[in-house]
N, C-alpha and C positions, 0 to 999 in steps of 0.2 A: 529422593522421594517427592513426587509431585503433589501439589494441593488440588489436582484435578485428575480425573480418570482419562486413560488413553485407550487405544484399541487393544492394548495388551492386558487390560484389566477386566474385560467383559467376555462372556461367551455368546457368540453371535449365531451359532449354528441353528438353522431352522427358525430364526427369529425375524420378525418384520422390523426392519431398521429404517427409521426416518433419517436421512442424511442431508443436512443443509450444506450446500456448497455455494461458492460465489464465482459464477462463470459469466458475470456481467462484463462484457467486452466492448471495445470500440466498434462503432457502426458507421459505415459510409453514409453521409447525409443524403446523397443523391440516389444511390442504388439500394440502400437499406441492407447491404450485405455486412455480415459481421466479419471481423478480422481474426486471424489466428492469434491465440493468446496463451501465455504460460498458465493463466488461471484455469483454462480448460485442461491442458495437458497435465498440470500438477494435480487437479482434482481427480483425474482418472486414476491416479495412484491409489488414493483412498477407496474409490469405488471398486477397483479391482481387488484390493486387499479384502474388503468386506465380502465381495462375491466369492473369493477363494476360501473365506472362512465359512462359506455355506449360508450366508445371511440372505434374506429376501430384501433387497435394497430398494428403497423408495427415495428418489432424489428430488429435493426441493431446491429451486433456484429462481433467480429473477433476472430480468434484463431491462435496464433503464428505469425511469420513473414516470408516473402518469403526467401526460402533457408534453413530454419531450419526444424528439424525433426518434430516439433510440428505444422507445418503449414498445417492445416487440414480443410476439409469441416466441416460443423456444424451438420452433421447427428446425432452424439452422443449427442450433446447439445440439439438438437430437441427432442430426445427421453426423455431426462431428464425433459425438459419443459412439454412435453405431458403427462408424468406420473402425473404431478400436475394439469395442466390446462385442461386435458381431451378433450372432444369433441369440445370445442371452439377454438382449436389450430390447426394451419396448418404450413407447412414448404415447401419452394420452393427452388429448386436448381438454383437460379438465383438472381441477385441483382438489375440491372437497365434495364434488357432486357424485351422483350414482355411478357414472362411468369410471371415475378415479377409484372409488371405493371397491367396485367389483374387480377392477384390475389388481388392486392391492391384495384382495382376498385370494385371487387365483395365482399369485406369484409362487414360483417354486424356489427351493433353496439354490442360491447361486445366480439367480436372475436379477436383473436391474430394470426398474421402471422410473422414467422421468415424467414428472407431472408438469402441467402448464405453468407459465410464469406466475409465481405466487403473489406478485404485486398486482396482478389483475384483480385481486381481492383487496378492497380499500382497507379492510381491517388489519392487513399485514403491516402497513406502514405507520400505524398509530404508535406514538412513543409512550408506552405504558410500562409499569413495573411487571415483572414476571407473573406475580399472582393475579394481576388484572387480566393479562393476556390468557392465562390458564383458564379463565372463566369464559373466554370468547368462543364463538362457534368454530373458527378456524382451528384452534388448538384442540378443542374437545373432539371434533370430528376426526382429525388425523390421529391424535394420541389414542383414541378408543380402539383403533385397529392395529396399533403398533406395540412392540415390546420394548424397544430401545430407541434412543436418539443420539446421533453423532453430529456435532457441529464442526464443520471444516471451513466455515465461511469467514476467515479472519478479516478480509477487506470490509466486511459488514459488522465487525465486532463492536464498533462504536455506536451501533443502532440498537435501541431497545424495542425491536420489532417482534411481532408475534412468533415467527418461526425461529428467531434468533434467541429469545429468552423464554418465551412461553412454553415451548416444548420441553426445555430443560427443567422446568418447574413441575412437570407432570410425569416424566419418564426417567428411568436410569439413563444417565447421559455421560458421554465421553467426548474428548477432543479428537478430531481427525488428525491425520499426519501433518497437514498444512498448519492447522491451528496449533498443534503441539510444538512444531518446529519454530513457528513465529514467536510463541510465548517464551520458549526457552532462549532463543537468540536475542530477542528484544530485552529480556530480563538481563542477559549477560552484558548488554551495552549500558544498562541503567543502574543495575544493582551490583555494587562492588566491582566495577570494571577495572581492568589493569591500566594504570596510568603510565605515560601521559595519554589523556583522552583528547582527541582532535575531532572537531565537527567541521566537515567540508560542505558548505552550504552555498547553493547557487540557484539557477532556475528563475522562473518568472512569477513565483508566489511568495513574496516576502512576508506576508502575514503569517503563514505557517512557520517560516523560519524564525521569525521574531518570537513567537510563542514557545518554540522549542528552545531557543536561547535563554529566554527568561527563566524557564524551569531548570534548564541545565546549569545555569550559573547560580541560581538560588540554592540548589541542592549540592553545590560544589562538585558537580560531575565533570564539567568541562575545564580543560586546561588551556585550550587554544582553539580559536575559530579561524578558518580560512574562508573569507567571504569572496563571492563572485556573483555573476548574474545581476539581477535587479537588487538583491540585498547588498552586494558589493558597491553598486552605483549609489545606493542610498547612504551607505557609510561614507562614501567619498563626498557626497553633498553635505553630509553632517559635519565633515571636516573642512567644509568651505572650499572645496575644489570647484572650479567652474568647468562643468563637463561639456559645455557647448549647447547652443540653442536647440539643436535637433534632439539631443538626448534628454535635455530638461523638459522639452515639450512632450516627448514620449512618456516620461515619468509622470508628468502632470495629467496628460490625457487618459492614462491608465489608472489614475487615482492613487498611484504609489506614493506621491509626495505627502499624502495624508498620514503616512506612517513615519514621517520624518522625525517627529518628536519622540516616538518610541525608540527609534534608532539612536537618536541623540542621547536618550536616557541610558541606553546600553553602553554607549561609548563613555559616558561620564562615570558609570559604575565599574565597567569592566574593560575599559580601553586598552590596557596593556596586554590583554589576552586576545584581542581581536586584530587579525591581519586584514589590511585593506589593500587592494591592488596598487602596485607602484607604477604600472604601465598598462595601457589599454590598446585595443585595435578597433579601427573603423574602416569603412570603404570610401575611397576617394578616386573618382574617375575609373571605377571598375577594379581598382587594386586595393589590397589590404595595406593599411598604413598603421604602424605602431608608434605611439608617442608615450613618453614618461609623464608623470603627473606634473612635472615642472614645465612641460610643453603644452599643457592644456590652455584653452579649451580645444576640444576636438572639432574638426570641420565636417563631421558626419556623425551618424548614429553609432554609438559605441556598442559593439556586438561580441567582444571577446576580451579576455585578459591577455596581456602581452607576455613575451617570452621571459622577461625578468621576473614577473610575478609567478609564472609557471615554475621557474627554477627554485624560487624561494619556497613555494608551496610543496614542491616535490621533496625538498630536503626535510621539511617538517613531517611529511607523510612517512618518509623512510624511518624516522625515529619514533613514530607513534606506536603505541601498544594497542589502542582501541580507537576505531574510527567510525563515525556516523556520517553517512553521505546522503545528501538530498539535493537534487537539482544540478544540471550541467552548468559549467562555468560560462559557456558561450552559446551562440546560435549555431550549434553543430550541424544543423540541417544544410547550411551553406558551407561548402568545402573551404571557403576562404576563412571561415571562423570556427573550424572544428579543432584547431590545433590545441587550444587550452583544454578543452573537454577531453580529447583523446589522450593527451599526455598525463593529465591528472588521474583519469580513470585507469590508465595503464600502470601508473605508479602505485595506485591503491591495490590493484590486482596482483602486483608483484611483491607487495609488502608482506612481511612476516606477521604483522599485527592483525588483530581481529577487526573485521570490517562488516558493518551492517549498512546495506545500501537500500534506499527506498525512493519512491516517487516514480510515477509513470514515465515522465520525460527522461529520467535517469536510466530506467530500464530500456527505453527506446534508443537512447544514445549508446548503451552498451551493445545492443544488437546491431544498430546501424554502423557503428565504428568497428565492429567485430573484435571487441575486447574479450579476453578469455574469462568467461563467466565463472569458471572453477577457481579463479584466483581470489574471488570474494568469499568471505566466510558465510554470508547469508544475503540473498537478494530478496527483499520483502515484496510480497504481492499486495500488501495493504497500502492504501493511500491515506484516507482520513483516519483509519484505525491506527496506523503507525504514528501519524502526527499526534493524535490524541494521547497515545501512550508516551511518546517522547516529551509531550507537553505536560505530563502529570495528570491528565484527565482520565476519568474512569472508562473502562471497557465493559459495558453491560453483559456482553456475551461471555466474557471470562468470569465475571462475578457469578453469573448463572451456573456456569460449569463448576465453580468452586462450591456453591451451595448444594448442587446436585451430588458432588462427591461426598460432602459431609453427610447428607441424608443416606447415601448408599453405604457408607462405612459405619453408620450409627447402629 
């Protein structure tokens, strides 16, 4: 029994349904073209289900944020949706004005309408409680024409924005299929997971990983950590390995060494549970060179874990019952340094354990290296939202859905 409503709990036939999705996707800085994304294809699943249930579906979405190069209208997203939804789909260059409202009123059952980028309205991105947003113009205008609200925007679940929490405070509300699946799988990784629990953390964002580790260890969730990427390098520095001038300069220039004390604190408290690379790879004269920690410092920038580390990590993965994966072990975009990432991800995909995989670069690595996606229990579409959840921080969108469910069942 869920503590939130799903698409199975409400009657959508002939109802105007506000559906908040997250189809915010990467944009080419020069051409301003959006890239294909699982966020769009996965969102279409919920859109089609609501249309099949004879709902009048009004889709709310955003792209980018004000001031950034990817802050764009949703014309390209509309084209992507129309390619799939065909004649039952329409798009309007308006959000809460007369044009949008008239289009909403004229919707027929089973039809889908995409409104303009909701972040074009400054009110959308104010961080306010649900009841405050409920009194705003954006929420009042949209909810006055609608019967139900569905939130399927898990990647934005950590935002207390108007369309994320305000609409759930004014209308009967349910989680869409993406939101439902994310919440169920994420809970499985955090609440009473099957042990041993192994966190496999790499990539270039050690801040996120450090927060995830602090919470996981404090709550006695984590049994073992396999570190790589920048986090692995910081653990190596914390253990007083001399990584070499080029790697140390890289860490310093990127500001990563500012996290060194936090990493040292983790080693002091939880050192026996944290695995650090035993060998690394760098490029010398155009060739991949592997050295053990005893052979440090490296004569070039360290960009991958070595084969020894890979084998140790694969053995731990094979015995794991629950795995949380974030960040590739190496610079997989360079074929000379894809080995660690490819072998670790393949080992996880072949494991019998439960695996929760997150982070945009991890998803990109899975696609680029053609790892079998079906081998993972769940690939999260959430970046910041997933990190917040794994770090023990609140998800305003989920809290709003919980409160909406209580009101509906009362």
